[in-house]
PLY file of the C-alpha trace (Angstrom):
ply
format ascii 1.0
element vertex 306
property float x
property float y
property float z
element edge 305
property int vertex1
property int vertex2
end_header
8.82 8.61 7.89
11.34 7.04 10.26
8.72 7.00 12.99
6.27 5.33 10.63
8.75 2.56 9.84
9.33 1.94 13.54
5.59 1.85 14.11
5.11 -0.59 11.23
7.83 -2.91 12.57
6.35 -2.79 16.06
2.87 -3.51 14.71
4.08 -6.61 12.87
5.94 -7.80 15.96
2.64 -7.90 17.87
1.53 -10.93 15.87
4.87 -12.39 14.71
6.88 -13.51 17.76
10.67 -13.39 17.62
11.10 -12.85 13.87
12.68 -9.41 13.83
15.18 -10.24 11.08
12.51 -11.84 8.88
10.26 -8.81 9.32
13.12 -6.52 8.33
13.86 -8.56 5.18
10.21 -8.52 4.14
10.15 -4.75 4.61
13.31 -4.51 2.50
11.50 -6.32 -0.32
8.42 -4.12 0.07
10.23 -0.79 0.19
12.52 -1.70 -2.71
9.43 -2.25 -4.85
10.05 -5.98 -5.23
8.65 -9.27 -3.99
9.62 -11.92 -1.44
9.91 -15.71 -1.64
9.53 -17.57 1.66
11.03 -21.05 1.51
9.87 -22.67 4.71
8.06 -25.59 6.27
4.35 -25.21 7.12
3.17 -23.67 10.36
5.86 -21.08 11.05
3.76 -17.98 10.39
4.12 -17.17 6.69
0.43 -16.49 6.12
0.18 -14.57 9.37
3.07 -12.35 8.33
1.47 -11.53 4.97
-1.95 -10.79 6.49
-0.42 -8.67 9.25
1.53 -6.63 6.72
-1.56 -5.98 4.60
-3.53 -4.98 7.67
-0.76 -2.69 8.92
-0.58 -0.71 5.68
-4.37 -0.65 5.31
-4.11 -2.56 2.06
-6.20 -5.22 0.37
-5.02 -8.78 1.07
-5.64 -11.74 -1.20
-4.47 -15.33 -0.80
-4.05 -17.96 -3.51
-3.74 -21.59 -2.46
-1.81 -23.00 -5.38
-2.86 -26.46 -6.59
-2.26 -28.36 -9.84
-5.77 -27.59 -11.09
-5.42 -23.82 -10.59
-5.86 -21.88 -13.84
-4.18 -18.62 -14.90
-7.57 -16.88 -14.91
-7.97 -17.90 -11.26
-5.17 -15.41 -10.60
-5.70 -12.65 -13.16
-9.48 -12.70 -13.52
-11.61 -13.18 -16.63
-14.35 -11.64 -18.73
-17.86 -12.95 -18.06
-21.07 -12.43 -20.01
-23.66 -10.21 -18.39
-27.09 -11.16 -19.80
-28.62 -7.92 -18.51
-26.27 -5.57 -20.33
-25.51 -8.11 -23.08
-21.84 -7.29 -22.72
-18.76 -8.94 -21.32
-17.65 -7.60 -17.94
-14.28 -8.10 -16.31
-14.30 -10.06 -13.06
-11.02 -9.29 -11.32
-8.95 -12.05 -9.76
-6.90 -12.07 -6.55
-4.00 -10.37 -8.36
-5.87 -7.11 -7.82
-4.60 -6.62 -4.28
-1.92 -4.69 -2.44
-0.49 -7.78 -0.74
-0.86 -11.07 -2.61
0.07 -14.34 -0.90
0.76 -17.18 -3.34
0.86 -20.14 -0.96
2.84 -23.20 -2.08
3.51 -21.63 -5.46
5.46 -24.67 -6.64
2.27 -26.76 -6.54
0.78 -24.75 -9.41
1.51 -25.83 -12.97
4.04 -23.86 -15.06
1.19 -22.38 -17.08
-0.38 -20.93 -13.95
2.96 -19.88 -12.49
3.59 -17.87 -15.64
0.43 -15.84 -14.97
2.31 -14.20 -12.13
5.27 -13.19 -14.31
3.61 -10.20 -15.95
1.88 -8.89 -12.85
5.06 -9.14 -10.75
7.21 -7.35 -13.31
4.82 -5.00 -15.09
2.26 -4.44 -12.31
-0.53 -5.27 -14.72
-2.47 -8.23 -16.11
-3.54 -8.76 -19.70
-6.86 -10.52 -20.30
-8.27 -10.90 -23.82
-5.77 -8.34 -25.11
-6.68 -5.64 -22.57
-4.02 -4.58 -20.05
-5.33 -3.75 -16.60
-3.06 -2.22 -13.92
-3.18 -3.68 -10.43
-3.44 -1.47 -7.31
-0.32 0.23 -6.01
1.66 -0.63 -4.03
1.63 -4.24 -5.20
3.62 -6.80 -3.21
3.77 -10.57 -3.73
4.78 -12.98 -0.99
5.13 -16.49 -2.38
5.83 -19.57 -0.28
7.12 -23.02 -1.04
8.05 -26.00 1.10
11.77 -26.74 0.57
11.41 -30.31 1.85
8.38 -31.72 0.05
8.88 -32.23 -3.70
6.19 -34.79 -4.59
3.51 -33.27 -6.81
5.37 -29.98 -7.25
6.58 -28.00 -10.26
9.90 -26.23 -9.53
9.87 -22.55 -10.41
11.89 -21.77 -13.56
14.78 -19.34 -13.38
12.75 -16.61 -15.10
10.22 -16.79 -12.28
12.77 -17.02 -9.46
14.48 -13.95 -10.87
11.33 -11.89 -10.25
11.70 -12.20 -6.48
13.87 -9.54 -4.91
14.94 -11.85 -2.11
14.29 -15.23 -0.55
14.22 -15.96 3.14
13.18 -18.51 5.71
11.31 -17.71 8.92
12.65 -20.88 10.52
11.49 -22.55 13.68
11.23 -20.33 16.77
13.72 -20.74 19.59
12.63 -22.62 22.70
12.05 -19.36 24.55
10.08 -17.87 21.65
7.89 -20.96 21.33
7.25 -20.93 25.07
6.29 -17.27 24.79
3.83 -18.18 22.04
2.18 -20.73 24.32
2.03 -18.35 27.26
0.43 -15.60 25.17
-2.02 -17.89 23.37
-5.05 -16.54 25.23
-3.98 -12.93 24.79
-2.83 -13.46 21.21
-3.64 -10.59 18.90
-5.28 -11.62 15.66
-4.75 -9.84 12.38
-8.30 -8.49 12.53
-7.40 -6.71 15.76
-4.37 -4.98 14.26
-4.88 -1.33 13.50
-3.42 0.17 10.32
-0.39 2.23 11.27
0.58 3.67 7.88
-1.31 4.28 4.66
-0.75 2.99 1.13
0.32 6.50 0.18
2.96 6.35 2.90
4.31 3.12 1.44
4.61 4.71 -2.00
6.37 7.70 -0.46
8.76 5.41 1.41
9.55 3.56 -1.81
10.37 6.88 -3.45
12.64 7.90 -0.57
14.42 4.53 -0.72
15.25 5.12 -4.38
17.04 8.33 -3.33
19.48 6.57 -0.97
23.03 7.21 -2.16
25.09 4.33 -3.51
28.68 5.30 -4.29
30.43 4.21 -7.47
32.85 2.15 -5.38
30.01 0.26 -3.73
28.40 -0.35 -7.11
31.72 -1.73 -8.32
31.83 -4.09 -5.34
28.32 -5.37 -6.09
29.23 -5.78 -9.75
32.38 -7.75 -8.90
30.34 -10.01 -6.63
27.70 -10.68 -9.28
30.15 -11.19 -12.13
32.15 -13.63 -10.03
29.05 -15.82 -9.85
29.02 -16.10 -13.64
32.53 -17.56 -13.88
32.66 -19.69 -10.73
33.36 -23.39 -11.28
30.75 -24.38 -8.69
27.95 -22.47 -10.43
26.16 -23.63 -13.58
24.17 -20.42 -14.05
25.19 -17.12 -12.48
23.24 -14.06 -11.40
21.44 -12.11 -14.13
21.64 -8.33 -14.60
18.17 -8.16 -13.02
19.79 -9.62 -9.92
22.41 -6.87 -9.93
19.70 -4.21 -9.97
17.75 -6.04 -7.26
20.83 -6.16 -5.04
21.30 -2.39 -5.31
17.62 -1.66 -4.63
17.57 -3.98 -1.64
20.77 -2.40 -0.31
19.16 1.03 -0.54
16.08 -0.22 1.31
18.15 -1.75 4.13
20.19 1.43 4.52
16.94 3.41 4.74
15.54 1.05 7.37
18.74 1.54 9.35
18.19 5.31 9.29
20.88 6.18 6.75
20.66 8.04 3.46
23.69 6.16 2.11
24.52 2.47 1.69
27.60 0.71 3.06
29.36 -2.62 2.27
27.82 -4.28 5.32
24.38 -3.77 3.76
25.51 -5.71 0.69
27.06 -8.48 2.78
23.92 -8.96 4.84
21.59 -9.05 1.84
23.67 -10.88 -0.79
22.79 -14.42 0.42
19.08 -13.54 0.33
19.13 -11.64 -2.97
21.50 -13.81 -4.99
21.17 -17.40 -3.77
17.82 -18.19 -5.38
19.06 -16.80 -8.70
21.91 -19.31 -8.95
22.01 -22.85 -10.27
24.79 -24.58 -8.31
26.79 -27.38 -9.87
27.04 -30.85 -8.41
24.31 -30.52 -5.79
26.07 -27.73 -3.90
24.23 -25.21 -1.73
23.71 -21.81 -3.37
23.84 -19.86 -0.11
27.15 -21.47 0.84
28.61 -20.45 -2.51
27.45 -16.84 -2.11
28.96 -16.70 1.37
32.25 -17.95 -0.07
32.16 -15.26 -2.75
31.59 -12.65 -0.06
34.74 -13.83 1.69
36.67 -13.86 -1.61
35.72 -10.56 -3.23
37.75 -7.74 -1.60
36.00 -4.68 -0.21
39.09 -2.55 0.43
38.31 -0.47 -2.65
34.98 0.61 -1.22
34.91 4.06 0.26
33.16 4.23 3.66
0 1
1 2
2 3
3 4
4 5
5 6
6 7
7 8
8 9
9 10
10 11
11 12
12 13
13 14
14 15
15 16
16 17
17 18
18 19
19 20
20 21
21 22
22 23
23 24
24 25
25 26
26 27
27 28
28 29
29 30
30 31
31 32
32 33
33 34
34 35
35 36
36 37
37 38
38 39
39 40
40 41
41 42
42 43
43 44
44 45
45 46
46 47
47 48
48 49
49 50
50 51
51 52
52 53
53 54
54 55
55 56
56 57
57 58
58 59
59 60
60 61
61 62
62 63
63 64
64 65
65 66
66 67
67 68
68 69
69 70
70 71
71 72
72 73
73 74
74 75
75 76
76 77
77 78
78 79
79 80
80 81
81 82
82 83
83 84
84 85
85 86
86 87
87 88
88 89
89 90
90 91
91 92
92 93
93 94
94 95
95 96
96 97
97 98
98 99
99 100
100 101
101 102
102 103
103 104
104 105
105 106
106 107
107 108
108 109
109 110
110 111
111 112
112 113
113 114
114 115
115 116
116 117
117 118
118 119
119 120
120 121
121 122
122 123
123 124
124 125
125 126
126 127
127 128
128 129
129 130
130 131
131 132
132 133
133 134
134 135
135 136
136 137
137 138
138 139
139 140
140 141
141 142
142 143
143 144
144 145
145 146
146 147
147 148
148 149
149 150
150 151
151 152
152 153
153 154
154 155
155 156
156 157
157 158
158 159
159 160
160 161
161 162
162 163
163 164
164 165
165 166
166 167
167 168
168 169
169 170
170 171
171 172
172 173
173 174
174 175
175 176
176 177
177 178
178 179
179 180
180 181
181 182
182 183
183 184
184 185
185 186
186 187
187 188
188 189
189 190
190 191
191 192
192 193
193 194
194 195
195 196
196 197
197 198
198 199
199 200
200 201
201 202
202 203
203 204
204 205
205 206
206 207
207 208
208 209
209 210
210 211
211 212
212 213
213 214
214 215
215 216
216 217
217 218
218 219
219 220
220 221
221 222
222 223
223 224
224 225
225 226
226 227
227 228
228 229
229 230
230 231
231 232
232 233
233 234
234 235
235 236
236 237
237 238
238 239
239 240
240 241
241 242
242 243
243 244
244 245
245 246
246 247
247 248
248 249
249 250
250 251
251 252
252 253
253 254
254 255
255 256
256 257
257 258
258 259
259 260
260 261
261 262
262 263
263 264
264 265
265 266
266 267
267 268
268 269
269 270
270 271
271 272
272 273
273 274
274 275
275 276
276 277
277 278
278 279
279 280
280 281
281 282
282 283
283 284
284 285
285 286
286 287
287 288
288 289
289 290
290 291
291 292
292 293
293 294
294 295
295 296
296 297
297 298
298 299
299 300
300 301
301 302
302 303
303 304
304 305
């Protein structure tokens, strides 16, 4: 399994130049059984990353371009009348995929955004009272532009809480961007990528991640960090219990990616800004990630056994 993870990372790096940390965070979200929110400007490779991941795991990829006129049934699917059989038949929507890219999710209306809540949490959609499970594994990558706010509908806290972590690909360095230009003719497209692991392998990896050991002391450290966010003067709304669980699952996934069967405090420190920041509502226009980083410096880790 370790070899398969290395192969998967290498495969993604063939199309995504210089984004090793971003690739690792996306794999953390995938292997922890969660979802990822990419808050980034256009043109930095978000769609390419999602398509490359789906291709690498030999999964079905679907993309939703969110707009204000998008309807919930455009995501979940709907029942249509078949005049030949004289019965209603279910026409599945893009939610029935292994990797679902919801591009510019904050451009969809709240009604449409809510259609993703059930499928992200319950791994199923309900249409006309009938629950239909989506394929497994099921992984959502949603994107939103953090700069442009005109014509957008900010995601409510209940929706933000469904994402295991948030991250930003960011602009490439000068050397990385030069490398992109130099390799433009030899650039490998997603269609040329060969699947390197199977969907069954992904499910097995997710099971192995859940077996990574997290000591009681480390759990106490995570709990202290989360509870501190609920009483901090610079935070209007702190991290929910779902966020606590997500932090532990993500920590297990990172430890597994690092080749360990146990988690350490450094795993928590690396992931906390990505797992907790988007779950906070800062007070007075403060930056959530800055607050989380301050809490990491404040909460002691001496009690944690290593």
